C-alpha positions, 0 to 999 in steps of 0.5 A: 653009510656011504653017499650014493654017487651019480654016474651022470658027470661021467656019462656026460663026459663020454658023450662029449668025447664021442661028440668031439670025435664025431665033429673031427670025422665030419671035418675030415669027410667034409674036406677029403671025402666029399667032392673037391669040385662039384661039376657044373649042373650038379648042385645049383641054387636059384638066386631070387632077384634074377631067377638065374641059377648059380653053382654051389661049388665048395659052399655046400660044405657049410651045410655040415655045420649049419644043419646039425646046428639047426637040429640042435636048436630045435631040440633045445626048444623042445627041452625048454618047453618040456622043462617048463611044463615039468616044473609047473607040474612038480616044482623041482629045481632040476627042471629049472636047470634043464630050461636054463641049460637048454636056452644057453646051448640054444643061444650058441647053436642058434648063433651058429645057424644064423652065422653059417646061414648068412655066410652061405647066403652071402655067396648063394644070392648075395653080392659076396660082401658080408651081410649081403645075403641077409634079405629079412625073409620070413625064415631068416627073420623068425630064426633071429627072433628065436635067437633073441628069445633064448637070450631074453630068457637068460637076461630076464630071469636075472632081473627077477627079484625073488627066486619064486618069480625067477622060477615062474618066469623061466618055466613060462618063458621056456614053454613059449619057446617050444612052438618057435622053432616049428614057426621057423620051419613053417616060415619057409612057406610064407613069402619064400624067395631064397632059402632052399625048401629042402636040402635033400636035392642039393645033398643027393650025391652019395659022398655028400649024403653020407657026410651029412649023416655022420655030421648030423650024428656027430655034431648033434652029439656034440651039442647035446653033450653041451646041454648035459654038461651045462645041466650038471654045472647048473644043478651043482650051482643049485645045490651050492646055493641051497647049502649056503642058504641052510 
């Protein structure tokens, strides 16, 4: 009898290819379709120290990477929480693979969010020197905590002595990741001084809005396919471990 083969790896590779194409299209639109120079008064951000406004000029282009990465990080938090709850209910290894995959990619997308956000802040309200825009306000600090939480899950699960302890710790920690991104989103209402409350006003120009939509779909698809690829890889590792133990 022929063993049943899964189409998941093929579908995952197809999604990854589409995501890469979307990322390339985003880069093209961001440099050749959106305005080369924003005219004075079109895109402004208020600096927290003096309350004065500065023009964003070319710096807004980083949003086309920053925003989809933030959406992907939120999705990774959700997947980790769903995987944790599902594992506690079913005890199936597939959910462990999902939690780990979401955490691995969340660690990467969270780093992208932190780096791109910091680079832009250096221009928007910093002095221009690297790191000058970091001011430990609630939005930035909670995002850093979320990134460290992803890292902690991946490190701590390796420190567990038994598979049962590792699985339980991973599931519970995955559930705890769930509320962290909503906390990051809400943190903007606590002592907000610099980070824009909404990018919709900043990205209201037709060309910019269109590119933002393409970037959201294309780059988010690329990052989601990373979760799927890591999931397939982690599931393969689980099967190999089971065969060695048999």
